[in-house]
Every structure is written in structure tokens, then in C-alpha cells.
Backbone as XML, in Angstrom:
<?xml version="1.0"?>
<chain id="A" units="angstrom">
  <residue number="1" name="MET">
    <atom name="N" x="-12.288" y="-57.917" z="46.911"/>
    <atom name="CA" x="-11.699" y="-56.741" z="46.283"/>
    <atom name="C" x="-11.075" y="-57.140" z="44.942"/>
  </residue>
  <residue number="2" name="SER">
    <atom name="N" x="-11.475" y="-56.486" z="43.864"/>
    <atom name="CA" x="-10.961" y="-56.835" z="42.546"/>
    <atom name="C" x="-9.660" y="-56.076" z="42.249"/>
  </residue>
  <residue number="3" name="GLU">
    <atom name="N" x="-8.863" y="-56.682" z="41.380"/>
    <atom name="CA" x="-7.598" y="-56.053" z="40.999"/>
    <atom name="C" x="-7.874" y="-54.920" z="40.022"/>
  </residue>
  <residue number="4" name="PRO">
    <atom name="N" x="-7.105" y="-53.826" z="40.091"/>
    <atom name="CA" x="-7.299" y="-52.727" z="39.127"/>
    <atom name="C" x="-6.878" y="-53.159" z="37.727"/>
  </residue>
  <residue number="5" name="GLN">
    <atom name="N" x="-7.549" y="-52.614" z="36.726"/>
    <atom name="CA" x="-7.213" y="-52.915" z="35.340"/>
    <atom name="C" x="-5.845" y="-52.313" z="35.013"/>
  </residue>
  <residue number="6" name="PRO">
    <atom name="N" x="-4.994" y="-53.053" z="34.290"/>
    <atom name="CA" x="-3.688" y="-52.482" z="33.928"/>
    <atom name="C" x="-3.854" y="-51.343" z="32.921"/>
  </residue>
  <residue number="7" name="THR">
    <atom name="N" x="-3.010" y="-50.338" z="33.047"/>
    <atom name="CA" x="-3.079" y="-49.200" z="32.124"/>
    <atom name="C" x="-1.979" y="-49.252" z="31.088"/>
  </residue>
  <residue number="8" name="HIS">
    <atom name="N" x="-0.997" y="-50.162" z="31.281"/>
    <atom name="CA" x="0.110" y="-50.289" z="30.340"/>
    <atom name="C" x="0.355" y="-51.762" z="30.044"/>
  </residue>
  <residue number="9" name="ASP">
    <atom name="N" x="0.880" y="-52.044" z="28.846"/>
    <atom name="CA" x="1.179" y="-53.432" z="28.505"/>
    <atom name="C" x="2.553" y="-53.820" z="29.046"/>
  </residue>
  <residue number="10" name="PHE">
    <atom name="N" x="2.997" y="-55.018" z="28.723"/>
    <atom name="CA" x="4.254" y="-55.521" z="29.291"/>
    <atom name="C" x="5.475" y="-54.764" z="28.785"/>
  </residue>
  <residue number="11" name="LEU">
    <atom name="N" x="5.339" y="-54.005" z="27.700"/>
    <atom name="CA" x="6.450" y="-53.190" z="27.201"/>
    <atom name="C" x="6.424" y="-51.778" z="27.781"/>
  </residue>
  <residue number="12" name="GLY">
    <atom name="N" x="5.418" y="-51.482" z="28.585"/>
    <atom name="CA" x="5.319" y="-50.157" z="29.186"/>
    <atom name="C" x="4.548" y="-49.157" z="28.344"/>
  </residue>
  <residue number="13" name="ARG">
    <atom name="N" x="3.941" y="-49.637" z="27.249"/>
    <atom name="CA" x="3.153" y="-48.742" z="26.402"/>
    <atom name="C" x="1.740" y="-48.619" z="26.955"/>
  </residue>
  <residue number="14" name="LYS">
    <atom name="N" x="1.146" y="-47.440" z="26.760"/>
    <atom name="CA" x="-0.217" y="-47.216" z="27.232"/>
    <atom name="C" x="-1.195" y="-48.074" z="26.435"/>
  </residue>
  <residue number="15" name="ILE">
    <atom name="N" x="-2.112" y="-48.710" z="27.125"/>
    <atom name="CA" x="-3.124" y="-49.533" z="26.464"/>
    <atom name="C" x="-4.153" y="-48.593" z="25.817"/>
  </residue>
  <residue number="16" name="VAL">
    <atom name="N" x="-4.467" y="-48.850" z="24.547"/>
    <atom name="CA" x="-5.397" y="-47.998" z="23.808"/>
    <atom name="C" x="-6.718" y="-48.740" z="23.608"/>
  </residue>
  <residue number="17" name="ASN">
    <atom name="N" x="-7.760" y="-47.979" z="23.337"/>
    <atom name="CA" x="-9.103" y="-48.545" z="23.242"/>
    <atom name="C" x="-9.515" y="-48.926" z="21.824"/>
  </residue>
  <residue number="18" name="SER">
    <atom name="N" x="-8.883" y="-48.338" z="20.817"/>
    <atom name="CA" x="-9.332" y="-48.592" z="19.451"/>
    <atom name="C" x="-8.157" y="-48.905" z="18.538"/>
  </residue>
  <residue number="19" name="LYS">
    <atom name="N" x="-8.467" y="-49.494" z="17.392"/>
    <atom name="CA" x="-7.434" y="-49.807" z="16.414"/>
    <atom name="C" x="-6.829" y="-48.533" z="15.834"/>
  </residue>
  <residue number="20" name="THR">
    <atom name="N" x="-7.615" y="-47.466" z="15.717"/>
    <atom name="CA" x="-7.097" y="-46.199" z="15.191"/>
    <atom name="C" x="-6.035" y="-45.637" z="16.123"/>
  </residue>
  <residue number="21" name="GLU">
    <atom name="N" x="-6.314" y="-45.647" z="17.415"/>
    <atom name="CA" x="-5.320" y="-45.159" z="18.385"/>
    <atom name="C" x="-4.073" y="-46.028" z="18.345"/>
  </residue>
  <residue number="22" name="ALA">
    <atom name="N" x="-4.240" y="-47.339" z="18.241"/>
    <atom name="CA" x="-3.094" y="-48.248" z="18.187"/>
    <atom name="C" x="-2.255" y="-47.975" z="16.945"/>
  </residue>
  <residue number="23" name="PHE">
    <atom name="N" x="-2.930" y="-47.746" z="15.803"/>
    <atom name="CA" x="-2.216" y="-47.461" z="14.555"/>
    <atom name="C" x="-1.417" y="-46.168" z="14.680"/>
  </residue>
  <residue number="24" name="LYS">
    <atom name="N" x="-2.041" y="-45.117" z="15.242"/>
    <atom name="CA" x="-1.333" y="-43.847" z="15.429"/>
    <atom name="C" x="-0.139" y="-44.020" z="16.354"/>
  </residue>
  <residue number="25" name="HIS">
    <atom name="N" x="-0.318" y="-44.835" z="17.382"/>
    <atom name="CA" x="0.743" y="-45.067" z="18.350"/>
    <atom name="C" x="1.935" y="-45.789" z="17.707"/>
  </residue>
  <residue number="26" name="ASP">
    <atom name="N" x="1.646" y="-46.718" z="16.800"/>
    <atom name="CA" x="2.685" y="-47.537" z="16.177"/>
    <atom name="C" x="3.177" y="-46.986" z="14.841"/>
  </residue>
  <residue number="27" name="LEU">
    <atom name="N" x="2.633" y="-45.876" z="14.380"/>
    <atom name="CA" x="2.990" y="-45.341" z="13.065"/>
    <atom name="C" x="4.490" y="-45.105" z="12.880"/>
  </residue>
  <residue number="28" name="PRO">
    <atom name="N" x="5.216" y="-44.525" z="13.829"/>
    <atom name="CA" x="6.660" y="-44.340" z="13.615"/>
    <atom name="C" x="7.391" y="-45.669" z="13.388"/>
  </residue>
  <residue number="29" name="TRP">
    <atom name="N" x="6.986" y="-46.721" z="14.086"/>
    <atom name="CA" x="7.624" y="-48.022" z="13.897"/>
    <atom name="C" x="7.261" y="-48.612" z="12.538"/>
  </residue>
  <residue number="30" name="ILE">
    <atom name="N" x="6.022" y="-48.408" z="12.104"/>
    <atom name="CA" x="5.603" y="-48.909" z="10.794"/>
    <atom name="C" x="6.416" y="-48.231" z="9.702"/>
  </residue>
  <residue number="31" name="ILE">
    <atom name="N" x="6.569" y="-46.906" z="9.782"/>
    <atom name="CA" x="7.347" y="-46.151" z="8.798"/>
    <atom name="C" x="8.808" y="-46.619" z="8.806"/>
  </residue>
  <residue number="32" name="ALA">
    <atom name="N" x="9.372" y="-46.811" z="9.994"/>
    <atom name="CA" x="10.762" y="-47.253" z="10.094"/>
    <atom name="C" x="10.951" y="-48.635" z="9.467"/>
  </residue>
  <residue number="33" name="LEU">
    <atom name="N" x="10.028" y="-49.553" z="9.729"/>
    <atom name="CA" x="10.152" y="-50.900" z="9.163"/>
    <atom name="C" x="10.031" y="-50.887" z="7.645"/>
  </residue>
  <residue number="34" name="ILE">
    <atom name="N" x="9.131" y="-50.067" z="7.117"/>
    <atom name="CA" x="8.996" y="-49.946" z="5.661"/>
    <atom name="C" x="10.291" y="-49.384" z="5.079"/>
  </residue>
  <residue number="35" name="GLY">
    <atom name="N" x="10.854" y="-48.357" z="5.731"/>
    <atom name="CA" x="12.105" y="-47.758" z="5.264"/>
    <atom name="C" x="13.255" y="-48.750" z="5.261"/>
  </residue>
  <residue number="36" name="VAL">
    <atom name="N" x="13.380" y="-49.515" z="6.334"/>
    <atom name="CA" x="14.463" y="-50.508" z="6.414"/>
    <atom name="C" x="14.270" y="-51.589" z="5.360"/>
  </residue>
  <residue number="37" name="THR">
    <atom name="N" x="13.034" y="-51.998" z="5.136"/>
    <atom name="CA" x="12.760" y="-53.024" z="4.124"/>
    <atom name="C" x="13.130" y="-52.529" z="2.735"/>
  </residue>
  <residue number="38" name="ILE">
    <atom name="N" x="12.732" y="-51.308" z="2.400"/>
    <atom name="CA" x="13.061" y="-50.738" z="1.090"/>
    <atom name="C" x="14.577" y="-50.587" z="0.937"/>
  </residue>
  <residue number="39" name="PHE">
    <atom name="N" x="15.242" y="-50.098" z="1.988"/>
    <atom name="CA" x="16.694" y="-49.955" z="1.943"/>
    <atom name="C" x="17.375" y="-51.294" z="1.699"/>
  </residue>
  <residue number="40" name="THR">
    <atom name="N" x="16.911" y="-52.342" z="2.377"/>
    <atom name="CA" x="17.504" y="-53.667" z="2.221"/>
    <atom name="C" x="17.309" y="-54.193" z="0.804"/>
  </residue>
  <residue number="41" name="ILE">
    <atom name="N" x="16.114" y="-54.044" z="0.272"/>
    <atom name="CA" x="15.839" y="-54.498" z="-1.100"/>
    <atom name="C" x="16.710" y="-53.747" z="-2.095"/>
  </residue>
  <residue number="42" name="MET">
    <atom name="N" x="16.823" y="-52.427" z="-1.921"/>
    <atom name="CA" x="17.639" y="-51.630" z="-2.840"/>
    <atom name="C" x="19.122" y="-52.009" z="-2.717"/>
  </residue>
  <residue number="43" name="ALA">
    <atom name="N" x="19.593" y="-52.250" z="-1.490"/>
    <atom name="CA" x="20.994" y="-52.638" z="-1.297"/>
    <atom name="C" x="21.277" y="-53.988" z="-1.955"/>
  </residue>
  <residue number="44" name="LEU">
    <atom name="N" x="20.377" y="-54.942" z="-1.788"/>
    <atom name="CA" x="20.563" y="-56.245" z="-2.418"/>
    <atom name="C" x="20.476" y="-56.140" z="-3.941"/>
  </residue>
  <residue number="45" name="ALA">
    <atom name="N" x="19.569" y="-55.306" z="-4.430"/>
    <atom name="CA" x="19.446" y="-55.115" z="-5.879"/>
    <atom name="C" x="20.736" y="-54.515" z="-6.428"/>
  </residue>
  <residue number="46" name="GLY">
    <atom name="N" x="21.339" y="-53.571" z="-5.716"/>
    <atom name="CA" x="22.603" y="-52.992" z="-6.155"/>
    <atom name="C" x="23.734" y="-53.996" z="-6.087"/>
  </residue>
  <residue number="47" name="TYR">
    <atom name="N" x="23.746" y="-54.807" z="-5.072"/>
    <atom name="CA" x="24.808" y="-55.807" z="-4.912"/>
    <atom name="C" x="24.752" y="-56.855" z="-6.009"/>
  </residue>
  <residue number="48" name="PHE">
    <atom name="N" x="23.547" y="-57.302" z="-6.332"/>
    <atom name="CA" x="23.385" y="-58.316" z="-7.357"/>
    <atom name="C" x="23.155" y="-57.728" z="-8.745"/>
  </residue>
  <residue number="49" name="ARG">
    <atom name="N" x="23.207" y="-56.414" z="-8.870"/>
    <atom name="CA" x="23.041" y="-55.690" z="-10.139"/>
    <atom name="C" x="21.749" y="-56.078" z="-10.855"/>
  </residue>
  <residue number="50" name="LEU">
    <atom name="N" x="20.657" y="-56.052" z="-10.089"/>
    <atom name="CA" x="19.355" y="-56.411" z="-10.676"/>
    <atom name="C" x="18.739" y="-55.229" z="-11.392"/>
  </residue>
</chain>
């Protein structure tokens, strides 16, 4: 008897079949990381008066 294929990864996210689905799934995190990166760069630029 074979083991059933897992439907979720170790973080509890649904396993997707394609890179497009994975990108759509992770899009909010990608946007958030870009926003935090831009905010950090702007804050450092203001602090150092660049």
C-alpha cells in the first residue's frame, strides 16, 4: 500500500502544480517585501541625507 501524496507543504500551504500558481499564491508576500525594502532604503537615505 503506497502512501498518499501530500497536499500541503510543511508550512501548511497548498501545493501548486505550476510556477504561475505559485507566483499568484506568493504575490502578497512579494509586494510586502518590495515595500519594506523600499521603505528601508528611503529611511536610510533620509537618515544619512543622501
